[in-house]
Residue, then its C-alpha position, 0 to 999 in steps of 0.5 A: m467527498g469529491l474527486a478534488a480530494q484526490m487530485g490535489t498535491r500532498t506532502i507525505g514525509s519529506r516528499v511531495f506527490d501529485f496524484e494527478r501526474e504520478v503513481a507512488v511505488m510502495a516497497v514491502v519490508n517484512r520484519t517477520p519470520d513467517s511472511f507469506h512471500d519472503k518467508g523471513a528473508t528480511f527478519s534480521l534488523d540489518r537485512a530489513v534496513e538493507a532491503a529498505l534502502q535498496a528499494a529506495d535506490a531502485g526507485a521506490d517512493w515509500v517503504d512499508v515496514g511490517g512486524v506482524p503478518f496479516g494472516r492467522g498465526p502465532a500471537v505477537s505481543v505489542a512489545e515484540e512488534l515494537e522491537r521488530v519495527v521501531p529500530v528499522v524505522e529509525a535506521i531508514k529515517a537516518a539514512s534516506d528521505v524515502v517515505i516510511s510507512v508502518d503496517t500495523f493495527s496497533a495504536e501503540v505501535a503506530r504512536r511509537s513508529i510515528a515518533a521514530g520517523a514514520s509518516v504513514i500508518n498502513d492499518t490493514s485491519g480497518l481500524w480494529d484498535d479504537r485508539m488508532l484514530g486518536v493517535i493519527a489525529d494527534s500527529d502529522a501522519t497519513l492513515v491508510l484505511t483498508h477494508s477487512v472483516g473481523p479481528p486480525r490474525v484469526e481464522k475467518p468464516r468463508a468469504h461472502f458478499d452480495d456485491v463485494v465492491e458496493e460493500v467495500v465502498a460502504f465500509l471505506r466511506d464509513r471509516v473515512s467518516r469516523a476518521l473525520d469525526r475524530g479530527v483526522p484531516l481528509e488530506r491525510l487519508i488514503v483508502d485501500p480495498g484490501h485485495d484478498l483480505d477476507k475475500n476470495t479470488l473472485h472478489s479480488l478480481e471484481l475489485t480490480r475490474r471495478l476499482g474505479e468505484i473505489v477511486a470515486i470515494g475521492l481519496p488516493t487509492l492504494v492497492a496491494v496486489s503483489n504475489k497474493d493468492f488471487i494472482g496465484e489462483s488466476i494463473d496457476r502459479p505458486q509463491g515465487e512465480r507470480v511477478e508477471g501476474s502481479l504486474a498485470a493486476m497492478v497495471v489494470c488497477i492503475m488504469n482504473g485510478a490507483r495511485i499508490v501500489r504496494m509491491h515486492d519486486v521494486p525494479a520491475t514495478v518501477a519500470a511497469v509504473r513508469m510505462t503505464e504513466a507514459i501511456l496514460g499521459l501522466r509522464e513524458p517519455a524519458y527521451l525521444l529519438h525513434n523516427t525523430h531525425p529530420t530525414h524521416n520527414v522527407 
C-alpha cells in the first residue's frame, strides 16, 4: 500500500476531503454518564445534539458520537448503547451536513448507526467484533481501524512493547488486510495508532514522535490525543487543564502527517489546525495586509 491511497480526494458523508490540502477536525460528543473528560456533561439527548451542532458551527468537519467509554467500567448492553447513540445520530443528520461518526466496537450498533445516518464507524477496539467488517462491507461507511490490545472495557495487563511503533504498524497493516479481504475498499479505511489505548505515556510520546511511520501505511491517519493521560503526565496537569498540551501534541502529529484530529475543544482546535495548515503550505492565509502597502517597498 503506497501513499497514493492517502493523497486522493475522499467523499465522506456529504463532504469532500482532500487530505493533501487539509486536516479534518473531529469533535467529540460522549453520550455517557462516565466519560473520562466531560463526566457526563452531554449525557442527555438534548445536550448531546446541542453540543454536536455547536461543534459544527465552530468549524468541526466531523462529530464523533460515543455511547460507551473505552476504559474499564460497568457493562453497557447493546440495547442501551443503541438508545444512547441512534437518536443523537438521527437528530444531527436532520439538522446538519456535518460528517457523523460513531465510536463503537459493536457491529450491531454500527449497523443501526449507519442506517440512522452515520458515515463513519470509529472502532477503537481494533475489530474485536468479528461481524464488524461484514457490516462495513455491506454499507458505504468509512471505517477507522485503531490499535488496541485485548477485549474492550476490561482491566488490561501492564503495557509492554519491544518497539511500540513497529508493533502498532504491524497490527494496523494486519487489520487493513483483513478489511480488504472482507470486501471493504481501501478508500473507505482510516488508521489510528490509538494513543493511550493500552499504552503508557512513554509509548504515546513515541507514537507522536514517530507518527510518520504510521502515516507511511498509506491511509489517512487519525489521531485522538485530546486530554489524554499522556498529556497530563507529561506536563503535570489534571483533567480540565490539558488544552495547551493537547494542542501541542496535535500540532506535532499534523506536522508528522496526521490528517484527521479528534479533539474536545473545537474553537481552539480549529484555529490551531488552520495555522498549522498555513505553516505547512496546505492553506493560503485568510488575508494579506501586513507589510503589503506599496510604500513598504520604497
